[in-house]
C-alpha positions in Angstrom: 202.5 -118.8 -59.6 200.4 -122.0 -59.3 197.0 -122.2 -57.6 196.8 -122.4 -53.9 195.3 -125.9 -53.8 198.0 -127.3 -56.1 200.7 -125.5 -54.3 199.7 -127.0 -51.0 198.8 -130.4 -52.3 202.1 -130.9 -54.3 204.4 -130.2 -51.4 205.1 -132.4 -48.4 202.8 -131.6 -45.5 204.0 -128.8 -43.3 206.8 -127.7 -45.7 205.1 -124.9 -47.6 202.4 -122.4 -46.9 201.3 -119.4 -49.0 203.4 -116.6 -47.6 201.5 -113.3 -47.4 202.5 -109.9 -46.0 200.1 -107.0 -45.1 201.5 -103.5 -45.2 200.0 -100.6 -43.3 201.2 -97.3 -41.9 200.6 -97.9 -38.2 200.5 -100.8 -35.7 197.1 -99.4 -34.5 195.7 -99.8 -38.0 196.8 -103.4 -38.0 195.5 -104.0 -34.5 192.1 -102.4 -34.8 191.2 -102.8 -38.5 193.3 -105.5 -40.2 193.8 -108.1 -37.4 190.5 -110.0 -38.0 191.6 -110.5 -41.7 195.1 -111.6 -40.6 193.7 -114.1 -38.0 191.4 -115.5 -40.6 194.3 -116.1 -43.0 196.3 -117.8 -40.2 193.4 -120.2 -39.8 193.3 -120.7 -43.5 196.8 -122.0 -43.4 198.7 -119.0 -44.7 202.1 -117.9 -43.3 201.1 -114.4 -42.3 203.4 -111.3 -41.9 202.7 -107.7 -41.3 204.8 -104.5 -41.9 204.0 -101.3 -40.1 205.5 -98.5 -38.1 206.4 -99.8 -34.6 204.3 -99.1 -31.6 202.6 -100.3 -28.4 200.3 -102.8 -30.2 203.1 -104.9 -31.9 203.1 -107.5 -29.1 199.3 -107.9 -29.3 199.6 -108.6 -33.1 202.4 -111.1 -32.7 200.4 -113.0 -30.1 198.0 -113.9 -32.9 200.7 -115.9 -34.8 201.6 -113.0 -37.1 205.2 -112.1 -37.7 205.6 -108.3 -37.5 208.3 -106.2 -39.1 208.7 -102.6 -38.0 209.4 -100.3 -40.9 208.7 -96.6 -40.3 206.3 -95.2 -42.9 205.7 -91.5 -42.4 202.3 -90.1 -43.2 203.7 -86.9 -44.6 205.5 -86.7 -47.9 209.2 -86.7 -47.1 211.1 -87.5 -50.4 214.4 -88.6 -48.9 212.9 -90.6 -46.1 210.3 -92.1 -48.4 213.2 -93.4 -50.7 214.8 -95.0 -47.6 211.5 -96.6 -46.7 211.0 -97.9 -50.3 214.5 -99.5 -50.2 213.8 -101.1 -46.8 210.5 -102.5 -48.0 212.1 -103.8 -51.2 215.0 -105.4 -49.3 212.5 -107.1 -46.9 210.2 -108.4 -49.6 213.2 -109.7 -51.6 214.6 -111.5 -48.6 211.3 -113.1 -47.5 210.1 -114.0 -51.0 206.4 -113.4 -50.3 203.8 -115.0 -52.6 201.4 -112.1 -51.9 201.9 -108.5 -50.6 198.7 -106.8 -49.6 199.0 -103.0 -49.0 196.7 -100.6 -47.1 196.6 -96.8 -46.7 197.9 -94.3 -49.3 201.6 -94.1 -48.5 202.0 -97.9 -47.9 199.9 -98.5 -50.9 202.3 -96.5 -53.1 205.6 -97.4 -51.5 204.6 -101.0 -50.7 203.4 -101.8 -54.1 206.4 -100.2 -55.9 208.7 -102.2 -53.6 206.8 -105.4 -54.1 206.9 -105.0 -57.9 210.6 -104.3 -58.0 211.2 -107.3 -55.6 209.3 -109.6 -58.0 206.4 -110.4 -55.7 204.0 -112.5 -57.9 200.7 -111.1 -56.5 200.2 -107.5 -55.3 196.9 -106.5 -53.7 195.9 -103.0 -52.6 192.9 -102.0 -50.5 191.8 -98.5 -50.9 190.2 -97.4 -47.6 188.7 -94.3 -49.1 190.1 -92.0 -51.9 191.8 -88.9 -50.5 189.8 -86.4 -52.5 186.2 -85.3 -52.5 184.1 -83.3 -54.9 185.2 -80.0 -53.2 188.9 -80.9 -53.2 191.0 -78.3 -55.1 191.9 -79.1 -58.6 195.7 -79.4 -58.0 195.3 -81.5 -54.9 192.8 -83.8 -56.7 195.1 -84.3 -59.6 198.0 -85.1 -57.3 196.1 -87.8 -55.5 194.8 -89.2 -58.7 198.3 -89.4 -60.1 199.5 -91.2 -57.0 196.7 -93.8 -57.2 197.4 -94.3 -60.9 201.1 -95.0 -60.3 200.2 -97.4 -57.5 197.6 -99.2 -59.7 200.2 -100.0 -62.3 201.7 -102.4 -59.8 198.4 -104.0 -58.7 197.2 -107.5 -59.4 193.9 -106.6 -57.6 192.5 -103.5 -56.0 189.9 -103.8 -53.3 187.6 -100.9 -52.4 185.7 -100.6 -49.2 182.9 -98.5 -50.7 181.2 -98.6 -54.1 181.3 -94.9 -54.8 185.1 -94.9 -54.7 185.0 -97.8 -57.2 183.0 -95.8 -59.7 185.2 -92.7 -59.2 188.4 -94.7 -59.8 187.0 -95.9 -63.1 185.7 -92.5 -64.1 189.1 -90.9 -63.3 190.9 -93.7 -65.2 192.9 -94.6 -62.1 192.5 -98.2 -63.0 190.4 -100.5 -65.3 187.2 -102.1 -64.2 188.6 -105.6 -64.5 191.3 -104.8 -61.9 189.0 -103.8 -59.1 186.7 -105.7 -56.7 184.4 -104.7 -53.8 185.5 -105.6 -50.3 183.3 -103.5 -48.1 183.7 -103.6 -44.4 183.0 -106.2 -41.8 183.0 -106.5 -38.0 182.5 -109.2 -35.4 178.8 -108.9 -34.7 179.1 -111.3 -31.7 181.6 -109.1 -30.0 179.9 -105.8 -30.8 176.5 -106.5 -29.4 175.1 -104.4 -26.6 172.6 -107.1 -25.7 175.3 -109.2 -24.1 175.9 -106.5 -21.4 173.6 -106.2 -18.4 172.2 -102.9 -17.2 174.3 -103.3 -14.1 177.4 -103.8 -16.1 176.7 -100.7 -18.2 176.1 -98.6 -15.1 179.4 -99.7 -13.6 181.2 -99.0 -16.8 179.8 -95.4 -16.8 181.0 -95.0 -13.2 184.5 -96.3 -14.3 184.6 -93.8 -17.1 183.6 -90.9 -14.9 180.1 -90.4 -16.2 177.7 -89.1 -13.5 174.4 -90.9 -12.9 171.5 -89.6 -15.0 173.7 -88.0 -17.7 173.1 -88.6 -21.4 176.1 -89.6 -23.5 177.1 -88.6 -27.0 180.0 -90.6 -28.2 182.6 -90.6 -30.9 185.4 -93.0 -31.7 188.0 -91.5 -34.0 191.5 -90.2 -34.2 191.9 -86.7 -32.8 192.2 -84.8 -36.1 190.0 -82.1 -37.6 189.2 -84.3 -40.6 187.0 -86.4 -38.2 184.7 -83.4 -37.7 185.7 -82.7 -34.0 185.5 -78.9 -34.3 182.0 -79.1 -35.7 181.0 -81.6 -33.0 182.3 -79.4 -30.3 180.3 -76.5 -31.7 177.2 -78.6 -32.0 177.7 -79.8 -28.5 177.3 -76.2 -27.2 173.8 -76.2 -28.6 173.0 -79.7 -27.2 174.0 -78.6 -23.7 171.7 -75.6 -23.8 168.8 -78.0 -24.2 170.2 -81.0 -22.3 172.7 -79.7 -19.8 173.2 -83.1 -18.2 175.0 -84.6 -21.2 178.6 -85.9 -21.6 180.6 -86.0 -24.9 182.7 -89.1 -24.7 185.7 -89.1 -27.0 187.6 -92.3 -27.8 190.7 -92.0 -30.0 194.4 -91.4 -30.0 196.1 -88.0 -30.2 197.9 -87.4 -33.5 200.2 -84.4 -32.9 202.3 -85.2 -35.9 199.4 -84.6 -38.2 198.9 -81.2 -39.7 195.2 -81.2 -38.5 195.9 -82.8 -35.2 193.7 -81.5 -32.3 194.9 -80.4 -28.9 192.3 -81.5 -26.4 192.5 -78.2 -24.6 190.6 -76.6 -27.5 187.4 -77.6 -25.8 187.9 -74.6 -23.5 187.3 -72.3 -26.4 183.8 -73.8 -26.7 182.9 -73.7 -23.0 182.2 -77.4 -22.9 185.3 -78.7 -21.0 183.4 -79.8 -17.9 181.2 -82.0 -20.1 183.8 -83.7 -22.2 185.7 -86.9 -21.3 188.7 -87.9 -23.4 189.5 -91.6 -23.0 192.4 -91.8 -25.5 193.0 -95.0 -27.5 191.1 -98.0 -26.1 190.9 -101.7 -26.9 187.6 -102.2 -25.1 185.3 -100.1 -27.3 182.8 -103.0 -27.5 182.1 -102.3 -23.8 182.1 -98.5 -24.3 179.5 -98.2 -27.1 176.7 -99.4 -24.8 177.1 -96.4 -22.5 176.4 -94.1 -25.4 172.9 -92.9 -26.1 174.0 -91.5 -29.5 177.1 -92.1 -31.7 178.3 -89.2 -33.9 180.9 -89.1 -36.6 180.8 -85.8 -38.6 183.8 -86.8 -40.6 185.0 -84.9 -43.8 186.2 -88.1 -45.4 185.6 -91.8 -44.8 186.3 -94.9 -46.8 183.9 -97.0 -44.8 183.7 -95.9 -41.1 184.4 -99.0 -39.1 183.5 -97.2 -35.9 180.1 -96.5 -37.4 179.6 -100.2 -38.2 180.6 -101.1 -34.6 178.1 -98.5 -33.2 175.4 -99.8 -35.5 176.0 -103.4 -34.4 175.7 -102.2 -30.8 172.3 -100.8 -31.7 173.3 -97.2 -31.2 171.5 -94.5 -33.2 174.2 -92.9 -35.5 174.5 -89.3 -36.8 177.2 -89.1 -39.5 178.2 -86.9 -42.4 176.5 -87.3 -45.8 179.7 -88.4 -47.6 181.0 -91.4 -49.5 181.4 -94.4 -47.2 178.9 -93.2 -44.6 176.2 -93.3 -47.2 177.0 -96.9 -47.8 176.4 -97.7 -44.2 173.5 -95.5 -43.3 170.1 -95.2 -45.0 169.1 -91.8 -43.9 166.1 -91.8 -41.6 165.9 -95.6 -41.6 168.9 -96.8 -39.6 170.7 -93.5 -38.8 170.8 -89.8 -39.7 173.0 -88.2 -42.3 173.8 -84.5 -42.0 175.7 -82.1 -44.4 179.4 -82.2 -43.9 180.9 -79.3 -41.8 177.5 -78.2 -40.7 177.4 -78.0 -36.9 173.8 -76.6 -36.8 172.3 -79.6 -38.5 174.5 -81.9 -36.4 173.1 -80.3 -33.2 169.6 -80.5 -34.5 169.9 -84.3 -35.3 171.4 -85.0 -31.8 168.7 -83.0 -30.0 166.0 -84.6 -32.1 167.1 -88.1 -31.1 167.2 -87.1 -27.5 163.7 -85.7 -27.8 162.5 -88.9 -29.5 164.0 -91.9 -27.7 161.6 -94.5 -29.2 162.6 -93.4 -32.7 166.2 -93.3 -31.7 166.0 -96.9 -30.5 164.2 -98.0 -33.7 167.1 -96.5 -35.7 169.5 -98.4 -33.5 167.6 -101.7 -34.0 167.5 -101.2 -37.7 171.2 -100.5 -37.8 171.9 -103.8 -36.1 169.9 -105.6 -38.8 171.7 -103.8 -41.6 175.1 -104.8 -40.2 174.1 -108.4 -39.8 172.9 -108.5 -43.4 175.7 -106.7 -45.2 178.7 -106.1 -42.9 179.5 -109.3 -41.0 183.3 -110.0 -41.0 182.7 -113.4 -42.5 181.4 -111.8 -45.7 184.7 -109.9 -46.0 186.7 -113.0 -45.3 184.9 -114.8 -48.2 185.7 -111.9 -50.6 189.4 -112.0 -49.7 189.5 -115.8 -50.0 187.8 -115.6 -53.4 190.1 -112.8 -54.6 193.1 -114.9 -53.6 191.7 -118.0 -55.3 191.3 -116.2 -58.6 194.7 -114.7 -58.6 196.5 -117.9 -57.4 194.7 -120.0 -60.0 195.7 -117.9 -63.0 199.0 -119.7 -63.2 197.6 -123.1 -62.5 
């Protein structure tokens, strides 16, 4: 494989572009997390493709000049179907003759890299968006996920990590060597996610559209409706919040995931006696306009690679309460630009939310500091530069 500059300079203009394919489990993941990277690569002159399970966001992705192939990648382990998926990925990669395949998520990371390796793709990149085991994960489950990551790493030309603690863990567990990994981090569009661009009148009208009564405080969360995101702890904590601040709404933004083992039925809020104070909005593509209606953003997740929703809320100057886990610790400096609470601890979660409501000036200072941190470390342009540099190094090895 020759370097990108030589490849493009040695061929007639317009006849050859670097051909890259991103692989992910769902079209929503491509739309809401990967699309900025893909659009950047299009602007850089790459011929950009994406593979994911089909869904309602496919057309939106294609509008950005990205060719999308629907290949169903099930989240659950299904040996027979996974073999079928592996063959379909292999056939597609061999037919398209990609220069680079870049995989995301655990199942696509394994199946996509194996298929790319067998198909003879010259450069295979994987982004680990958070290792699937924590310190309290059972021994057998931990060893299983480590084995999966080790197998996938055998196929990798480069492994990006979105948080530094996972990088250290990968080396300690001998998942991969240090020279195979690089830090990607997370990045968002700080011009889009900026509450200062919305007037007070706009925010009030948005609240009205969302069904929020005048004078009500808002605690918000943006996450898939699964237990892993800490919803049950948040519902329990919200009981305590309502006792102190009865005029408060819990605003939930995120898709239902009934196929997931830990998927949440929204009717569960009845068990907590908070149904009248919870609004479920489902999956939205206007979250940049929804964060400003929130007084506090909460994400008491059990596991995060690097919570993109947290970064978006921080960029919008929202005070954030999140779990003290890998990923979240990389975004939030406890007490300086947000509050970290112990994982699965609804009491501490409630105390943090109530404290911020009781101390609005401090809450606003945390939000302002959060914005500054995102501008310094988590702008999407920083991520684009890291991807570009990663490609340059790999593409130049054969020059």
